[in-house]
C-alpha positions as CSV (number, residue, x, y, z in Angstrom):
1,M,177.2,90.6,34.2
2,L,176.9,89.4,30.6
3,E,179.9,88.5,28.4
4,S,179.5,88.1,24.6
5,T,181.7,86.3,22.0
6,T,181.0,86.1,18.3
7,E,182.2,83.0,16.3
8,G,181.1,83.5,12.7
9,E,177.3,83.0,12.6
10,R,177.2,82.0,16.3
11,L,176.9,84.4,19.2
12,R,177.9,83.0,22.7
13,L,176.6,84.9,25.7
14,A,177.7,84.0,29.3
15,G,175.9,85.4,32.3
16,A,177.5,85.6,35.7
17,G,177.0,87.1,39.1
18,A,173.7,88.2,40.6
19,W,170.9,88.8,38.1
20,V,168.7,90.7,40.5
21,A,166.9,94.1,40.6
22,E,169.8,95.7,42.5
23,N,172.0,95.4,39.4
24,A,169.2,96.5,37.0
25,R,170.9,99.4,35.4
26,R,174.1,97.6,34.5
27,L,172.3,94.4,33.4
28,E,169.9,96.2,31.2
29,A,172.6,98.1,29.4
30,Q,174.5,94.8,28.7
31,V,171.4,93.0,27.5
32,D,170.5,95.9,25.2
33,T,174.1,95.9,23.8
34,A,173.8,92.1,23.2
35,T,170.5,92.3,21.4
36,R,171.9,95.0,19.1
37,S,174.7,92.7,17.9
38,G,174.7,92.9,14.1
39,G,176.2,90.6,11.4
40,T,174.8,87.4,10.1
41,I,174.1,85.7,13.5
42,K,172.0,82.6,13.1
43,R,172.5,80.9,16.5
44,V,172.7,82.3,20.0
45,D,174.0,80.2,22.9
46,I,173.4,81.6,26.4
47,D,175.3,80.1,29.2
48,M,173.8,80.9,32.7
49,G,176.0,78.4,34.6
50,R,177.8,81.1,36.6
51,V,174.6,83.0,37.7
52,A,174.5,82.8,41.5
53,Q,171.2,84.7,42.1
54,L,168.1,85.2,40.0
55,D,164.9,87.1,40.8
56,T,161.9,88.0,38.7
57,F,163.7,91.0,37.2
58,G,166.7,88.9,36.1
59,A,164.4,86.2,34.7
60,W,162.5,88.7,32.7
61,L,165.8,90.1,31.3
62,L,166.8,86.6,30.2
63,E,163.4,86.0,28.6
64,R,163.5,89.4,26.9
65,L,167.0,88.5,25.5
66,T,165.8,85.1,24.1
67,R,162.6,86.6,22.6
68,S,164.6,89.4,20.9
69,F,166.9,86.9,19.1
70,A,164.0,84.6,18.3
71,A,162.1,87.5,16.7
72,R,165.1,88.0,14.4
73,G,165.0,84.3,13.4
74,C,168.0,83.2,15.4
75,A,168.0,79.7,17.0
76,T,168.4,80.4,20.7
77,A,169.4,78.0,23.5
78,V,169.8,78.6,27.2
79,T,172.1,76.2,29.1
80,G,173.6,75.9,32.6
81,L,170.6,77.4,34.4
82,K,170.4,76.0,37.9
83,A,167.4,73.8,38.8
84,D,166.3,76.2,41.5
85,F,165.8,78.9,38.9
86,R,163.7,76.7,36.5
87,P,160.2,77.3,38.0
88,L,160.7,81.1,37.9
89,M,161.8,80.9,34.3
90,D,158.9,78.7,33.4
91,E,156.5,81.3,34.9
92,V,158.1,84.2,33.1
93,H,158.2,82.2,29.9
94,G,154.4,81.7,30.2
95,V,153.7,85.4,30.1
96,K,152.3,86.4,26.7
97,P,153.9,89.3,25.0
98,E,151.9,92.5,24.7
99,Q,149.6,92.4,21.7
100,A,149.4,95.3,19.4
101,P,146.3,97.4,19.8
102,P,143.6,96.7,17.2
103,P,143.6,99.1,14.3
104,R,141.4,102.2,14.7
105,R,138.1,102.0,13.0
106,S,135.9,104.8,11.9
107,S,133.2,106.2,14.2
108,L,130.6,105.0,11.8
109,V,131.8,101.4,12.0
110,D,132.0,101.7,15.8
111,G,128.5,103.0,15.9
112,I,127.1,100.2,13.7
113,A,128.9,97.6,15.8
114,A,127.5,99.1,19.0
115,I,124.0,98.9,17.6
116,G,124.6,95.3,16.6
117,V,125.8,94.4,20.1
118,N,122.8,96.1,21.7
119,I,120.4,94.3,19.4
120,A,122.0,91.0,20.3
121,A,121.8,91.8,24.0
122,V,118.1,92.7,23.6
123,G,117.5,89.4,21.8
124,Q,119.3,87.5,24.6
125,S,117.2,89.3,27.2
126,I,114.0,88.3,25.4
127,K,115.1,84.7,25.2
128,S,116.0,84.6,28.9
129,F,112.6,86.2,29.8
130,I,110.7,83.6,27.7
131,N,112.8,80.7,29.2
132,M,112.1,81.9,32.8
133,L,108.4,82.4,32.0
134,G,108.1,78.9,30.6
135,A,109.9,77.4,33.6
136,V,107.6,79.3,36.0
137,I,104.5,78.1,34.2
138,V,105.8,74.5,34.3
139,A,106.6,74.8,38.0
140,L,103.1,76.3,38.6
141,L,101.4,73.4,36.8
142,R,103.5,70.9,38.8
143,V,102.4,72.6,42.0
144,V,98.8,72.6,41.0
145,T,98.8,68.9,40.5
146,H,100.8,68.4,43.7
147,P,99.7,71.2,46.0
148,R,101.9,70.0,48.9
149,R,104.9,71.0,46.9
150,F,104.0,74.7,47.0
151,R,106.1,76.7,49.5
152,F,103.1,78.5,51.2
153,T,105.2,79.8,54.1
154,S,107.7,81.3,51.7
155,M,104.9,82.9,49.7
156,V,103.4,84.5,52.8
157,H,106.8,85.8,53.8
158,Q,107.3,87.4,50.4
159,L,103.8,88.7,50.4
160,D,104.5,90.5,53.7
161,N,107.6,92.0,52.2
162,V,106.2,93.2,48.9
163,G,102.6,93.9,50.1
164,W,102.1,94.8,53.7
165,R,105.5,96.6,54.2
166,A,105.0,98.5,50.9
167,V,101.6,100.0,51.9
168,P,102.9,103.2,53.6
169,I,105.1,104.3,50.7
170,I,102.6,103.4,48.1
171,L,99.8,105.3,49.9
172,L,102.1,108.4,50.3
173,I,103.2,108.4,46.6
174,T,99.8,107.8,45.1
175,F,98.2,110.4,47.4
176,L,100.7,113.0,46.3
177,I,100.2,112.0,42.6
178,G,96.4,112.3,42.9
179,A,96.8,115.7,44.6
180,I,99.2,117.0,42.0
181,I,96.9,115.9,39.1
182,A,93.9,117.6,40.7
183,Q,95.8,120.8,41.4
184,Q,97.1,121.1,37.8
185,G,93.7,120.2,36.4
186,I,92.0,122.9,38.4
187,F,94.7,125.5,37.5
188,H,94.1,125.0,33.8
189,F,90.4,124.1,33.7
190,R,89.6,127.2,35.7
191,K,90.5,129.3,32.7
192,F,87.6,127.8,30.8
193,G,85.2,127.7,33.8
194,A,85.2,123.9,33.7
195,D,86.5,123.2,37.2
196,I,84.1,120.3,37.8
197,Y,85.6,118.3,35.0
198,V,88.7,117.9,37.1
199,V,86.8,115.2,38.9
200,D,86.3,113.3,35.7
201,M,90.0,113.6,34.8
202,V,91.2,112.5,38.2
203,G,88.8,109.5,38.5
204,I,89.4,108.1,35.0
205,L,93.1,108.8,34.9
206,V,93.8,107.3,38.4
207,L,91.6,104.2,38.0
208,R,92.6,103.3,34.4
209,E,96.2,104.3,34.1
210,I,98.1,106.3,36.8
211,G,97.1,104.2,39.8
212,V,98.4,100.8,38.5
213,L,101.3,102.4,36.6
214,I,102.7,104.2,39.6
215,V,102.3,101.2,41.9
216,A,104.0,98.9,39.3
217,I,106.9,101.3,38.9
218,M,107.3,101.6,42.7
219,V,107.1,97.8,43.1
220,A,109.7,97.4,40.3
221,G,112.1,99.7,42.1
222,R,111.4,98.4,45.6
223,S,110.6,94.7,45.4
224,G,112.0,93.8,41.9
225,S,115.5,95.1,43.0
226,A,115.2,93.2,46.2
227,Y,114.4,89.9,44.4
228,T,117.4,90.4,42.1
229,A,119.7,91.2,45.0
230,E,118.5,88.2,47.1
231,L,118.8,85.7,44.2
232,G,122.1,87.2,43.1
233,A,123.5,86.8,46.6
234,M,122.3,83.2,46.7
235,K,124.1,82.6,43.3
236,M,127.3,84.2,44.7
237,R,127.2,81.9,47.8
238,E,126.4,78.9,45.6
239,E,123.2,78.3,47.5
240,V,121.3,77.7,44.2
241,D,123.8,75.1,43.2
242,A,123.4,73.5,46.6
243,L,119.6,73.3,46.1
244,Q,120.1,71.6,42.7
245,T,122.6,69.1,44.3
246,M,120.0,68.2,46.9
247,G,117.4,67.5,44.2
248,F,115.3,70.7,44.6
249,D,114.1,72.8,41.7
250,P,115.3,76.4,42.3
251,I,112.4,77.7,40.2
252,E,109.9,75.9,42.4
253,V,111.6,76.7,45.7
254,L,112.9,80.3,45.1
255,I,111.1,81.9,42.2
256,L,107.5,80.7,42.1
257,P,106.6,81.8,45.7
258,R,108.1,85.3,44.9
259,I,106.1,85.7,41.6
260,V,102.9,84.4,43.2
261,A,103.3,86.9,46.1
262,L,103.8,89.7,43.6
263,M,100.7,88.7,41.6
264,I,98.7,88.8,44.8
265,G,100.2,91.9,46.3
266,V,100.3,94.2,43.4
267,P,96.5,94.2,42.7
268,I,95.9,94.9,46.5
269,L,98.5,97.7,46.4
270,T,96.8,99.0,43.2
271,F,93.4,99.2,44.8
272,L,94.8,101.0,47.9
273,G,96.9,103.3,45.8
274,S,94.0,104.2,43.6
275,M,91.9,105.0,46.6
276,A,94.7,107.1,48.1
277,A,95.1,109.0,44.8
278,L,91.3,109.7,44.7
279,Y,91.4,110.9,48.3
280,G,94.4,113.2,47.5
281,G,92.6,114.5,44.4
282,G,89.4,115.1,46.4
283,L,91.2,116.9,49.2
284,V,92.8,119.3,46.7
285,C,89.6,119.8,44.9
286,W,88.0,120.8,48.2
287,L,90.8,123.0,49.6
288,Y,92.1,124.5,46.4
289,G,89.2,124.3,43.9
290,G,86.3,124.9,46.2
291,I,84.6,121.6,45.2
292,S,82.9,120.2,48.3
293,P,83.3,116.4,49.0
294,D,79.6,115.8,48.3
295,I,79.9,117.3,44.9
296,F,83.2,115.5,44.2
297,L,81.7,112.1,45.1
298,S,78.5,112.8,43.1
299,R,80.5,113.8,40.0
300,L,82.8,110.9,40.4
301,K,79.9,108.4,40.3
302,E,78.8,110.0,37.1
303,A,82.2,110.0,35.5
304,I,83.4,106.5,36.2
305,T,81.9,103.0,35.7
306,L,82.8,99.6,37.0
307,Q,84.7,99.0,33.7
308,T,87.0,102.0,34.6
309,F,87.9,100.2,37.8
310,E,88.2,96.8,36.1
311,V,90.7,98.1,33.5
312,G,93.3,99.1,36.1
313,M,92.8,95.9,38.2
314,I,93.1,93.6,35.2
315,K,96.5,95.1,34.3
316,A,97.9,94.7,37.9
317,P,98.6,90.9,37.9
318,F,100.2,91.0,34.5
319,M,102.5,93.8,35.4
320,A,103.4,91.9,38.6
321,M,104.3,88.9,36.6
322,V,106.5,90.9,34.3
323,I,108.3,92.5,37.2
324,G,108.8,89.2,39.0
325,V,110.1,87.3,36.0
326,V,112.5,90.1,35.0
327,A,113.8,90.4,38.6
328,C,114.3,86.6,38.8
329,V,116.0,86.4,35.4
330,E,118.5,89.1,36.3
331,G,119.1,87.6,39.8
332,M,119.9,84.2,38.3
333,A,122.3,85.9,35.8
334,V,124.5,87.3,38.6
335,K,128.1,86.0,38.4
336,G,130.6,85.7,41.3
337,S,131.3,89.3,42.0
338,S,129.7,92.2,43.8
339,E,130.0,94.3,40.6
340,S,127.9,91.8,38.7
341,L,125.3,92.0,41.5
342,G,125.1,95.7,41.2
343,L,124.9,95.7,37.4
344,Q,122.1,93.1,37.3
345,T,120.1,94.8,40.0
346,T,120.3,98.1,38.0
347,A,119.3,96.2,34.8
348,S,116.4,94.5,36.6
349,V,114.8,97.8,37.7
350,V,115.4,99.5,34.3
351,E,114.0,96.5,32.3
352,A,111.0,96.0,34.6
353,I,110.0,99.7,34.4
354,F,110.4,99.7,30.6
355,L,108.4,96.5,30.1
356,V,105.7,97.8,32.5
357,I,105.2,100.9,30.5
358,V,105.2,98.9,27.2
359,L,102.7,96.5,28.6
360,D,100.5,99.4,29.8
361,G,100.5,100.8,26.2
362,M,99.6,97.4,24.8
363,F,96.7,97.1,27.2
364,A,95.5,100.6,26.3
365,I,95.4,99.6,22.6
366,F,93.6,96.3,23.5
367,F,91.0,97.9,25.7
368,A,90.3,100.6,23.2
369,S,89.8,98.0,20.5
370,I,87.2,96.1,22.5
371,G,85.5,99.3,23.7
372,M,86.5,99.3,27.4
């Protein structure tokens, strides 16, 4: 219960009994009545000496009472509270009051703010990418001068994961892509009686662009996400911090072997994928377009040159480096939660595929400018 007595500008409140949740309805009514006390009250004394029981509900009622009078500018003092109740009151007192929601802004302002936030995030991503690339180059130079520092066993293990184990899916996807390109080409070129030019289209498109691009996208989704998840899990288990504590460089131990494995594996996968795509295109040309394998190979030799093959192979290690650096950046950015791991893995795949396509466009402009 709560008794109140007014003496001029002073209000005296005396609590008694059990201030617990069982008496919630009665206590709340009394507290509301007390806080509505009018007049020129400038000081409030609350005596809690006769309170025998106090739980979290009662402590919050008392805190609400004191905050209500403090908000009106009244000096408030609580006396007589038992020592056993002090820790609970300190915890409740530390709870911050609910803040008013921010004022509503116009949709235009919100849109501009969102653009600014996204631009800042892109800038931070570019900065992280450059920092990681520089750290990898420094670690590579350190390994070149001291070859025994290189984790060859780790590199071979990663090469097995990103290279050998990826061969079946790469062959299947590129075979289907080559077959689809050939089928669509024959379907449309047949209208003009130019079926044979499908061989030119398949050969040049696969060897220059589609072969390496499809392989890079597949590797970004398969191996890039795996790198991010592995490094992120190590971050969550504080294994990266443990390596630093033991005096090892995480870039040299964890990241360099993975990127080297990608730069070796992706060109090999590009070659195998291009051959599978050409085989798929040739098979469709034979079965669907009536172009025999001998004619297909003869026309292919006329349509492509060594430069056509070189263009696609030159792109492969650079795309592998971009995929590896992005995957490792996102992996090292994982915080201590599984939600963060999922977000960074998704961001790794999206960023890697985006940068691979951008890099392919830059290479296309570059090779066109030098006549390749």
